DSSP file (Angstrom, degrees, kcal/mol; ACC not computed):
  #  RESIDUE AA STRUCTURE BP1 BP2  ACC     N-H-->O    O-->H-N    N-H-->O    O-->H-N    TCO  KAPPA ALPHA  PHI   PSI    X-CA   Y-CA   Z-CA
    1    1 A M              0   0    0      0, 0.0    45,-2.6     0, 0.0     2,-0.5   0.000 360.0 360.0 360.0 132.9  160.2   27.5  100.3
    2    2 A R  E     -A   45   0A   0     43,-0.2     2,-0.4    77,-0.1    43,-0.2  -0.721 360.0-164.5 -85.6 126.0  161.6   30.1   97.9
    3    3 A I  E     -A   44   0A   0     41,-3.7    41,-2.4    -2,-0.5     2,-0.5  -0.915   5.0-160.5-113.0 137.2  158.9   31.6   95.7
    4    4 A K  E     -A   43   0A   0     -2,-0.4    74,-3.4    39,-0.2    75,-1.0  -0.976   4.7-168.3-118.7 129.9  159.6   33.6   92.6
    5    5 A I  E     -AB  42  77A   0     37,-3.1    37,-2.8    -2,-0.5     2,-0.6  -0.973   8.1-154.2-121.0 120.8  157.0   36.0   91.1
    6    6 A L  E     -AB  41  76A   0     70,-3.1    70,-2.0    -2,-0.5     2,-0.5  -0.845  12.0-167.6 -96.1 122.9  157.4   37.5   87.7
    7    7 A V  E     +AB  40  75A   0     33,-3.0    33,-2.6    -2,-0.6     2,-0.3  -0.944  13.3 165.7-114.6 129.1  155.6   40.8   87.2
    8    8 A R  E     -AB  39  74A   0     66,-2.5    66,-2.9    -2,-0.5     2,-0.2  -0.941  41.6 -98.1-136.3 157.3  155.2   42.3   83.7
    9    9 A L  E     - B   0  73A   0     29,-0.6    64,-0.3    -2,-0.3     6,-0.1  -0.512  55.2 -95.6 -67.8 145.7  153.1   45.0   82.1
   10   10 A K    >   -     0   0    0     62,-3.1     3,-2.0    -2,-0.2    -1,-0.1  -0.276  37.0-108.1 -61.0 152.7  150.0   43.6   80.3
   11   11 A G  T 3  S+     0   0    0      1,-0.3    -1,-0.1    -3,-0.1     4,-0.1   0.777 116.8  53.7 -56.3 -32.9  150.5   42.9   76.6
   12   12 A Q  T 3  S+     0   0    0      2,-0.1     2,-0.5    60,-0.0    -1,-0.3   0.512  89.4  95.2 -83.9  -3.5  148.3   45.8   75.5
   13   13 A I  S <  S-     0   0    0     -3,-2.0     2,-0.1    59,-0.2    -4,-0.1  -0.766  82.1-118.7 -91.2 128.1  150.3   48.3   77.6
   14   14 A L        -     0   0    0     -2,-0.5    -2,-0.1     1,-0.1    -4,-0.1  -0.431  25.1-157.3 -62.7 133.1  153.0   50.3   75.8
   15   15 A E     >  -     0   0    0      1,-0.1     4,-1.6    -2,-0.1     3,-0.2  -0.855  13.8-178.0-119.3  96.3  156.4   49.5   77.4
   16   16 A P  H  > S+     0   0    0      0, 0.0     4,-2.3     0, 0.0     5,-0.2   0.828  81.7  57.6 -64.4 -32.7  158.9   52.3   76.7
   17   17 A Q  H  > S+     0   0    0      1,-0.2     4,-2.3     2,-0.2     5,-0.2   0.922 106.9  48.2 -65.2 -41.9  161.8   50.5   78.6
   18   18 A G  H  > S+     0   0    0      1,-0.2     4,-2.4     2,-0.2    18,-0.3   0.887 110.7  51.9 -63.2 -38.5  161.5   47.4   76.4
   19   19 A K  H  X S+     0   0    0     -4,-1.6     4,-2.5     2,-0.2    -2,-0.2   0.902 109.2  49.4 -65.1 -41.3  161.5   49.6   73.3
   20   20 A V  H  X S+     0   0    0     -4,-2.3     4,-2.5     2,-0.2    -2,-0.2   0.909 111.2  49.6 -64.0 -42.2  164.7   51.4   74.4
   21   21 A I  H  X S+     0   0    0     -4,-2.3     4,-2.7     2,-0.2     5,-0.2   0.930 111.3  49.7 -61.3 -44.8  166.3   48.1   75.1
   22   22 A E  H  X S+     0   0    0     -4,-2.4     4,-2.4     1,-0.2    -2,-0.2   0.921 112.0  47.1 -60.8 -45.6  165.3   46.9   71.6
   23   23 A Q  H  X S+     0   0    0     -4,-2.5     4,-2.2     2,-0.2    -1,-0.2   0.896 112.7  49.9 -63.5 -40.7  166.6   50.0   69.9
   24   24 A S  H  X S+     0   0    0     -4,-2.5     4,-1.1     2,-0.2    -2,-0.2   0.918 111.2  48.0 -65.5 -43.6  169.9   49.8   71.8
   25   25 A L  H  <>S+     0   0    0     -4,-2.7     5,-2.7     1,-0.2     3,-0.4   0.911 110.8  52.0 -62.8 -41.7  170.4   46.1   70.9
   26   26 A N  H ><5S+     0   0    0     -4,-2.4     3,-1.5     1,-0.2    -2,-0.2   0.905 107.3  52.1 -60.2 -41.3  169.6   46.9   67.3
   27   27 A S  H 3<5S+     0   0    0     -4,-2.2    -1,-0.2     1,-0.3    -2,-0.2   0.738 107.1  54.0 -68.9 -21.0  172.2   49.7   67.3
   28   28 A L  T 3<5S-     0   0    0     -4,-1.1    -1,-0.3    -3,-0.4    -2,-0.2   0.392 128.7 -97.7 -90.7   2.8  174.7   47.2   68.6
   29   29 A G  T < 5S+     0   0    0     -3,-1.5     2,-1.5    -4,-0.2    -3,-0.2   0.439  87.8 125.6  99.2   0.5  174.0   44.8   65.8
   30   30 A F    > < +     0   0    0     -5,-2.7     3,-0.8     1,-0.2    -3,-0.1  -0.542  21.5 152.1 -90.6  71.1  171.5   42.5   67.5
   31   31 A T  T 3   +     0   0    0     -2,-1.5    -1,-0.2     1,-0.2    -5,-0.1   0.570  56.0  75.4 -80.6  -8.8  168.8   42.9   64.9
   32   32 A E  T 3  S+     0   0    0     -3,-0.2     2,-0.3     2,-0.0    -1,-0.2   0.756  78.4  88.0 -73.5 -23.6  167.3   39.5   65.6
   33   33 A F    <   +     0   0    0     -3,-0.8     2,-0.3   -11,-0.1     3,-0.1  -0.566  53.9 157.3 -82.6 136.8  165.7   40.6   68.8
   34   34 A S        +     0   0    0     -2,-0.3    -2,-0.0     1,-0.1   -15,-0.0  -0.968  47.6  30.3-150.5 166.2  162.2   42.1   68.7
   35   35 A N  S    S-     0   0    0     -2,-0.3     2,-0.3     1,-0.2    -1,-0.1   0.896  73.7-172.5  50.9  49.9  159.1   42.8   70.9
   36   36 A I        -     0   0    0    -18,-0.3     2,-0.4    -3,-0.1    -1,-0.2  -0.558   8.1-170.8 -78.5 133.2  161.2   43.1   74.0
   37   37 A R        -     0   0    0     -2,-0.3     2,-0.4   -19,-0.1   -26,-0.0  -0.978   8.5-151.4-123.2 136.8  159.3   43.3   77.3
   38   38 A Q        +     0   0    0     -2,-0.4   -29,-0.6   -23,-0.0     2,-0.2  -0.884  22.0 166.0-108.6 141.5  161.0   44.1   80.6
   39   39 A G  E     -A    8   0A   0     -2,-0.4     2,-0.4   -31,-0.1   -31,-0.2  -0.663  30.3-109.3-134.3-169.1  159.6   42.9   83.9
   40   40 A K  E     -A    7   0A   0    -33,-2.6   -33,-3.0    -2,-0.2     2,-0.5  -0.977  16.8-144.3-131.0 148.1  160.5   42.5   87.5
   41   41 A L  E     -A    6   0A   0     -2,-0.4     2,-0.5   -35,-0.2   -35,-0.2  -0.948  12.1-166.6-113.1 125.2  161.3   39.4   89.6
   42   42 A I  E     -A    5   0A   0    -37,-2.8   -37,-3.1    -2,-0.5     2,-0.4  -0.953   5.0-168.2-112.5 126.7  160.2   39.3   93.2
   43   43 A E  E     +A    4   0A   0     -2,-0.5     2,-0.3   -39,-0.2   -39,-0.2  -0.937  14.3 160.4-115.5 138.2  161.7   36.5   95.4
   44   44 A L  E     -A    3   0A   0    -41,-2.4   -41,-3.7    -2,-0.4     2,-0.4  -0.980  31.9-121.2-150.7 160.8  160.4   35.6   98.8
   45   45 A D  E     -A    2   0A   0     -2,-0.3   -43,-0.2   -43,-0.2    -2,-0.0  -0.863  21.0-174.7-107.5 140.2  160.4   32.8  101.3
   46   46 A L        -     0   0    0    -45,-2.6     9,-0.0    -2,-0.4    -2,-0.0  -0.966  37.1 -96.8-125.6 146.7  157.4   31.1  102.8
   47   47 A P    >   -     0   0    0      0, 0.0     3,-0.8     0, 0.0     8,-0.0  -0.290  22.7-135.9 -61.7 147.0  157.5   28.4  105.5
   48   48 A D  T 3  S+     0   0    0      1,-0.2     0, 0.0     0, 0.0     0, 0.0   0.681  95.9  71.6 -74.4 -18.1  157.4   24.8  104.3
   49   49 A N  T 3  S+     0   0    0      2,-0.0     2,-0.3     0, 0.0    -1,-0.2   0.384  78.6  88.9 -87.3   6.9  154.9   23.8  107.0
   50   50 A I  S <  S-     0   0    0     -3,-0.8    -4,-0.0     1,-0.1     5,-0.0  -0.774  85.6-100.3-100.5 152.4  151.9   25.7  105.4
   51   51 A S     >  -     0   0    0     -2,-0.3     4,-2.2     1,-0.1     5,-0.2  -0.166  25.1-115.3 -68.6 160.4  149.6   23.9  102.9
   52   52 A K  H  > S+     0   0    0      1,-0.2     4,-2.5     2,-0.2     5,-0.2   0.892 117.3  53.1 -61.4 -40.6  149.9   24.5   99.2
   53   53 A E  H  > S+     0   0    0      1,-0.2     4,-2.2     2,-0.2    -1,-0.2   0.893 109.2  48.5 -62.6 -40.5  146.4   26.1   99.1
   54   54 A E  H  > S+     0   0    0      2,-0.2     4,-2.7     1,-0.2    -1,-0.2   0.880 110.2  51.9 -68.1 -37.9  147.4   28.5  101.9
   55   55 A K  H  X S+     0   0    0     -4,-2.2     4,-2.7     2,-0.2     5,-0.2   0.935 110.5  48.1 -61.9 -46.3  150.6   29.4  100.0
   56   56 A V  H  X S+     0   0    0     -4,-2.5     4,-2.5     1,-0.2    -2,-0.2   0.918 113.3  48.0 -60.3 -44.0  148.7   30.1   96.8
   57   57 A Q  H  X S+     0   0    0     -4,-2.2     4,-2.4     2,-0.2    -2,-0.2   0.915 113.0  47.3 -64.2 -44.1  146.2   32.2   98.8
   58   58 A K  H  X S+     0   0    0     -4,-2.7     4,-2.5     2,-0.2    -2,-0.2   0.909 114.1  46.9 -65.8 -42.6  148.9   34.2  100.6
   59   59 A I  H  X S+     0   0    0     -4,-2.7     4,-2.5     2,-0.2     5,-0.2   0.939 113.8  48.1 -64.2 -47.2  150.9   34.9   97.3
   60   60 A D  H  X S+     0   0    0     -4,-2.5     4,-2.3    -5,-0.2    -2,-0.2   0.910 113.2  48.2 -60.1 -43.5  147.7   35.9   95.5
   61   61 A S  H  X S+     0   0    0     -4,-2.4     4,-2.3    -5,-0.2     5,-0.2   0.921 111.7  48.8 -64.5 -45.3  146.7   38.2   98.3
   62   62 A A  H  X>S+     0   0    0     -4,-2.5     4,-2.1     1,-0.2     5,-2.1   0.892 112.4  49.3 -62.5 -39.8  150.2   39.8   98.5
   63   63 A C  I  <>S+     0   0    0     -4,-2.5     5,-2.4     3,-0.2    -2,-0.2   0.928 114.5  43.8 -65.3 -44.9  150.3   40.4   94.8
   64   64 A K  I  <5S+     0   0    0     -4,-2.3     6,-0.2    -5,-0.2    -2,-0.2   0.832 119.4  42.3 -71.7 -31.5  146.8   41.9   94.6
   65   65 A K  I  <5S-     0   0    0     -4,-2.3    -1,-0.2    -5,-0.2    -2,-0.2   0.794 138.7 -16.6 -86.3 -28.9  147.3   44.1   97.7
   66   66 A L  I  <5S+     0   0    0     -4,-2.1    -3,-0.2    -5,-0.2    -2,-0.1   0.615 120.2  59.8-143.1 -45.6  150.9   45.4   97.1
   67   67 A L  I   <S+     0   0    0     -5,-2.1     2,-0.4     1,-0.1    -4,-0.2   0.755 102.4  42.5 -76.9 -25.5  153.2   43.7   94.6
   68   68 A V      < -     0   0    0     -5,-2.4     2,-1.1    -6,-0.3    -1,-0.1  -0.971  66.8-138.8-129.2 134.0  151.2   44.1   91.4
   69   69 A N    >>  -     0   0    0     -2,-0.4     4,-2.9     1,-0.2     3,-1.1  -0.789  22.7-159.9 -86.3  98.6  149.2   47.0   89.9
   70   70 A D  T 34 S+     0   0    0     -2,-1.1    -1,-0.2     1,-0.3    -6,-0.0   0.695  82.0  62.9 -56.6 -23.8  146.3   44.9   88.6
   71   71 A I  T 34 S+     0   0    0      1,-0.1    -1,-0.3    -3,-0.1    -2,-0.0   0.903 125.1   9.0 -71.0 -41.4  145.2   47.6   86.2
   72   72 A I  T <4 S+     0   0    0     -3,-1.1   -62,-3.1   -63,-0.0     2,-0.3   0.525 119.7  65.8-118.8  -8.6  148.4   47.5   84.1
   73   73 A E  E  <  -B    9   0A   0     -4,-2.9     2,-0.3   -64,-0.3   -64,-0.2  -0.811  51.5-164.8-120.0 157.4  150.4   44.5   85.3
   74   74 A E  E     -B    8   0A   0    -66,-2.9   -66,-2.5    -2,-0.3     2,-0.3  -0.913  13.2-153.1-129.4 160.2  150.1   40.7   85.3
   75   75 A Y  E     -B    7   0A   0     -2,-0.3     2,-0.4   -68,-0.2   -68,-0.2  -0.942   9.7-163.6-137.7 159.9  152.0   38.2   87.3
   76   76 A E  E     -B    6   0A   0    -70,-2.0   -70,-3.1    -2,-0.3     2,-0.6  -0.994  20.7-133.7-141.5 131.6  153.1   34.6   87.2
   77   77 A V  E     -B    5   0A   0     -2,-0.4   -72,-0.2   -72,-0.2    -2,-0.0  -0.783  21.3-176.3 -87.4 119.5  154.4   32.5   90.1
   78   78 A L              0   0    0    -74,-3.4   -73,-0.2    -2,-0.6    -1,-0.2   0.739 360.0 360.0 -91.3 -25.1  157.5   30.7   88.9
   79   79 A G              0   0    0    -75,-1.0   -74,-0.1   -78,-0.0   -77,-0.1   0.342 360.0 360.0 169.4 360.0  158.2   28.5   91.9
């Protein structure tokens, strides 16, 4: 099973990359866009023969141990 994990900076953390993207889009005439946040998408495969509970536990453990900096980032499992 293919799993997608979206990792973003927490809302209260200043995100300079998103601000640069927003300024660049504005300079190109895309003034409708605002409050841009940039994240990262991590995709991985897990075997289909493990239980849903075990998949959730393994994903959560991997995120907390390596994939996500819990202090400044949050994550969401997309599928």
